[in-house]
C-alpha positions in Angstrom: 168.6 258.8 -40.0 165.5 258.6 -42.2 163.0 256.5 -40.2 160.4 256.5 -42.9 160.6 253.1 -44.7 163.4 251.9 -42.4 163.7 248.4 -40.9 164.6 248.4 -37.2 165.5 245.8 -34.6 165.0 246.6 -31.0 166.5 244.5 -28.2 164.7 244.1 -24.9 161.4 245.0 -26.7 159.1 243.0 -24.6 158.0 245.8 -22.2 158.8 249.1 -20.7 160.9 251.4 -22.8 161.6 248.8 -25.4 157.9 248.3 -26.3 157.4 252.0 -26.5 160.4 252.4 -28.8 158.8 249.8 -31.2 155.5 251.8 -31.1 157.3 255.1 -31.8 159.3 253.6 -34.7 156.1 252.4 -36.3 154.4 255.8 -35.7 157.4 257.4 -37.4 157.0 255.3 -40.5 159.3 252.3 -40.0 158.4 249.6 -42.6 159.2 246.7 -40.3 160.4 246.4 -36.7 161.9 243.3 -35.2 160.8 243.2 -31.6 163.3 240.9 -29.7 163.4 239.4 -26.3 164.8 236.4 -24.5 161.3 235.0 -24.4 159.3 236.0 -27.4 156.1 235.1 -25.5 156.7 238.0 -23.2 156.4 240.7 -25.9 153.4 242.9 -25.2 150.3 242.2 -27.3 150.1 245.9 -28.2 153.4 245.4 -30.0 153.3 241.8 -31.3 149.9 242.0 -32.9 150.9 244.8 -35.3 151.5 243.2 -38.8 154.6 245.3 -39.3 156.2 243.7 -36.2 158.3 240.5 -36.4 158.9 239.0 -32.9 162.3 237.3 -32.6 164.0 235.4 -29.8 167.2 237.1 -28.9 169.3 236.7 -25.7 172.1 239.3 -25.9 174.3 237.1 -23.6 174.1 234.1 -25.9 176.3 234.3 -29.1 174.3 231.6 -30.9 171.1 233.4 -30.2 172.5 236.7 -31.5 173.9 234.9 -34.6 170.6 233.3 -35.4 168.8 236.7 -35.1 171.4 238.3 -37.5 170.8 235.5 -40.0 167.1 236.1 -39.9 166.9 239.9 -39.8 169.0 240.6 -42.9 167.1 243.7 -43.9 167.8 245.8 -40.8 168.9 249.4 -41.3 168.6 250.5 -37.7 169.8 248.6 -34.6 168.4 249.8 -31.2 170.4 248.3 -28.4 168.0 248.7 -25.5 168.2 245.4 -23.5 169.5 245.9 -20.0 169.5 244.6 -16.4 170.2 246.4 -13.1 171.6 245.0 -10.0 171.7 247.1 -6.9 174.8 247.5 -4.6 177.7 249.8 -3.8 181.2 249.6 -5.2 182.6 248.3 -2.0 179.9 246.0 -0.8 177.7 245.0 -3.8 177.3 241.4 -5.0 180.0 240.9 -7.6 177.9 238.2 -9.3 175.3 240.9 -10.0 177.9 243.3 -11.2 179.2 240.6 -13.7 175.7 240.0 -14.9 175.2 243.7 -15.6 178.5 243.9 -17.5 177.6 240.7 -19.5 174.3 242.2 -20.6 174.7 246.0 -20.7 178.3 246.1 -22.1 179.3 242.8 -23.6 175.8 242.1 -24.9 175.7 245.5 -26.6 179.0 244.8 -28.3 178.0 241.2 -29.2 174.8 242.4 -31.0 176.5 245.3 -32.6 179.2 243.2 -34.1 176.7 240.7 -35.4 174.7 243.4 -37.1 177.4 245.7 -38.5 177.7 243.5 -41.7 173.9 243.7 -42.1 173.9 247.5 -41.6 176.8 247.9 -43.9 175.1 246.0 -46.7 171.9 248.0 -46.2 173.6 251.4 -45.6 172.8 254.1 -44.8 171.9 252.9 -41.3 172.3 253.6 -37.6 173.1 252.0 -34.3 171.2 253.6 -31.4 172.5 252.7 -28.0 170.1 253.3 -25.1 172.6 254.2 -22.3 171.7 256.3 -19.2 172.6 259.6 -17.6 174.4 257.7 -14.9 176.8 256.2 -17.4 178.5 259.6 -17.1 178.5 259.9 -13.4 177.3 257.3 -10.9 174.6 257.4 -8.3 174.7 255.6 -4.9 173.7 252.0 -4.7 174.0 251.2 -8.4 177.8 250.9 -8.8 177.8 247.8 -11.0 175.0 249.1 -13.3 176.6 252.5 -13.6 180.0 250.9 -14.5 178.5 248.6 -17.1 176.7 251.6 -18.7 179.9 253.7 -18.5 181.6 250.9 -20.4 178.8 250.9 -23.0 179.2 254.7 -23.3 182.9 254.2 -24.1 182.0 251.4 -26.5 179.6 253.8 -28.3 182.4 256.3 -28.7 184.7 253.6 -30.1 182.1 252.3 -32.5 181.4 255.8 -33.7 185.1 256.2 -34.6 185.5 252.8 -36.1 182.3 253.1 -38.3 183.0 256.6 -39.5 182.8 256.8 -43.3 180.9 253.5 -43.6 177.4 254.9 -43.7 176.4 253.9 -40.2 175.5 256.6 -37.6 176.2 255.7 -34.0 173.9 257.5 -31.6 173.9 257.5 -27.8 170.7 258.2 -25.8 171.1 259.1 -22.1 167.8 259.1 -20.2 167.5 259.7 -16.5 165.2 257.5 -14.4 162.3 256.0 -16.3 159.1 254.8 -14.8 159.4 251.1 -15.7 159.7 247.8 -13.8 163.5 248.2 -13.6 163.1 251.1 -11.1 160.0 249.8 -9.4 160.2 250.7 -5.7 162.9 253.3 -6.2 161.8 256.7 -4.8 163.0 259.1 -7.4 161.7 261.4 -10.2 161.0 259.2 -13.2 160.1 260.1 -16.8 157.2 258.3 -18.6 158.6 255.7 -21.0 156.5 256.9 -23.8 158.0 260.4 -23.5 161.5 259.0 -23.5 160.8 256.8 -26.5 159.3 259.7 -28.4 162.2 261.9 -27.8 164.8 259.2 -28.7 163.1 258.6 -32.0 162.6 262.3 -32.7 166.3 262.8 -31.9 167.4 260.0 -34.3 165.2 261.4 -37.1 166.7 264.9 -36.5 170.3 263.5 -36.9 171.4 264.0 -33.3 174.5 262.1 -32.2 173.8 262.5 -28.5 170.2 262.5 -27.2 169.0 263.7 -23.8 165.4 262.3 -23.9 163.8 263.7 -20.8 163.8 266.9 -18.8 166.1 265.6 -16.0 168.7 264.3 -18.4 168.6 267.4 -20.5 169.3 269.5 -17.5 172.0 267.2 -16.2 173.5 267.0 -19.7 174.0 270.7 -19.8 175.9 270.4 -16.5 178.0 267.6 -17.8 179.0 269.5 -21.0 180.5 272.3 -19.0 181.7 270.6 -15.8 181.7 266.8 -15.6 182.9 266.9 -12.0 179.9 269.0 -11.0 177.5 266.3 -12.4 179.4 263.7 -10.4 178.9 265.7 -7.2 175.3 266.4 -8.0 174.4 262.8 -8.6 176.4 261.5 -5.7 174.5 263.8 -3.4 
């Protein structure tokens, strides 16, 4: 995907990784970036004040909000599905309401936005859909069963979209970071990558034409384990 001169839309762009992705896209030569969030006022000033950035309201769980964004951003050539939520809890004792919220945002929301923008991307092809997933979409960690399952579903959806869009001029790319040092994992005692590093490696991977991106050192190491022995990764992360 040629980022120079592209027009991107990033969901969940108000802070954390999303804001860094907007910055990296601009650094890589994107002509325009739509920075979207449920509350446009929450988009960081470092992002919103750039004249190449258009801030849009977009709630991935609200079909009318998604449809309105697709009608506005008709020049998009790259969709970055980054919006996500995380509810803690185990498979056998976690709050099912939280699990349903994770699925509604991380899986159904990703599908809803992708469906709305595929006609736009087709009209403006060549283009790309970049789904920000997670290493633990491939094997779960303890205490995040609902989140892991929702991201595993999003991983499967990414594979399905890749097959369905083959030959239509739209690349479908999956990025699988490990833990990132953002508000989502605040208070979690674990190794975390800097969001600016993850964003840089995602955009570099997209520009290099990679279909699967491991955007930090932890995910790169775990990804090599997964490629040879998926069960070994499951045991490793469960431990």
